[in-house]
C-alpha positions, 0 to 999 in steps of 0.5 A: 109199563114203567116196570116193564121198561126197567126190566127190558133196560136191565136185560139189555145192560146185563146182556152187554156185559162181557167178562174181563180177564186181565192178561196176567190171569191167563199167562202160564209161566210155570215158575218153579216153587220150592217149599221146605228147609234144611233141617239141622236138628237131627231129623230128615229134611223135606223139600217139595217142588212144584210149578205155578199155575195161572190164577184161572187154573183150578187144578191141583198142584203141579209137582216137579218130578225127577229132579236132582237136589243136593246140599252144599256147604260154603267152602266145603262142597256137596255134603248130601243128596235128596232122594226122590220120594214121589209126587214132587217131594224129596227127602234127605237123612239127618245132616250134620251141619256146622253152625259156623258155616253156611249152606245152600241147595242145588236143583237140577230139573229133568228139563235141564234147568239149574237152580241154586239158593243163596248160602244161608246161616244155620239158625238155632231154634229154642225149645217150646216152653209150653203149648197152652189154651184158653176158653171163652164163651165162643170157643178155645184158642191154642197158644205157643209160649217160648223164649230165647235167653240169648236174645238171638232168635227174634223171628219165629214161624209155626206149623201144627198138625191137629188130630181129634177123635170123633164118634158116630152119634149112635154106636152100631150093633147091627148091620144090613148085610146080604138082605138081612139085619145081623149083629156087627162084630164090635171090633169092626164097628165104625164108632170111633174115628180119628181125623187129622188136619194140618195148618194152612195159615202162615203163622209168624211171630216176632219179638224184635221190638221187645227188650227180651226175646220172650213170646207169650200166648201167641195164638195158633188156632181157634176152635169154635165152641161145641164143634166136633174137634173137642167132642171127645179128645183133641191133640195138637202137635206144634212145630216151631222154626227160627227165622232170619230177618230176611226169611221173616220178611219173605214169609210176611210178604207171602202171608199178605199175598195169601190172606185173601186166597186161603193157603200158600199153595194157592195161586199168587196174585203178585210176583214174589221171589225169595232166595232161590235163583235160576243159574241157567236163566237168570231172568227166570222167576223162582219162588221159595225161600230156603232156610237152615235151622232146627225145629222144635216140637210139642204136643198137648191133649185136650179132653172134652171133660176139660172144656165142659160144657162142650156139647156136640149138637145131635142132628140124627133122627131115628125112624121106626120101620117095619121089618118088611120095609128093610130092603127099601130103607136099608138097601135103597134109601141109605139108612142103617139099623140102629136097634131092634124094636120088637120082633118085627120092627127096627129103629133106623137112622142115616148111615152117617149117624152110625159110621164115623168114617162117612164124616171123613175119619179113619178107624185106624188109631194113631200110634201117639194116641193115648 
């Protein structure tokens, strides 16, 4: 009886609950967001323009299309124009910037909006001294090491691109084609793949409280033990940027906003503005912080034998099937032939065990891969 009363009570209570959505969650302001920097280091500059979404919106980024963007030197006028590369991305060839001058960007959108960043100084980014790594029983940590002998940098931001070489668990020699099991061309066998990933965390470091501008063993990423990334070979390309103190404060605030959301491209829980402003509507909020600096890069490789014993768990099971069942196993149930087991039988496994592409990789070898 008591249990029944409690059940009815809980049902009534739960039935009275209503989903509460604060007005801020539903407001669709579509603020302009600007991501990128002016590259002074002899490479092209890339800017990405998009519009913000509501917190309730689960759609992908909304790119700002067909904008016109220029770079202006303080006291010197326009020095170049970005070219539309599609999908909200704009690029400009390498610029020759004067370290004694300041620069800003001007944006004109297709809807008629005009925006400008503040003039910013050109920051010199010191070279990366080294990218190192350390191994413990839980996994591997990649570190950045750098210093500025002039003690002028103090504030750093990092990004990285990692690539690794996963193999399928079994190397395929056979394939099911047109109702028959035939030998596969070794050059076409999807045994070796390459997978790439870019950093999404906001990686900031400061030596402002240190006597010398030396950054040692700054952790960039952690790779759990016995995971795929170092099952064969792994590479990481690290990019280092020098920041002004204002830019560092902006990125620090942005990191606090995104820590619980995942990435800087997710909807933001609170208003965050930078050094970009609307000229046509001064009250309009604009997101982003433009800097001008060089970028330093360094790449390292880590092989599986350097981190031994690093073993990828084997999860594939082979089935022994008769040849009169191949249409069912290979044609209907998604299995693939591993090898022949006599004249009238085959070993079979799930396709993902023989095709590395099904794990998200590509068989196209990167140009930088050794």
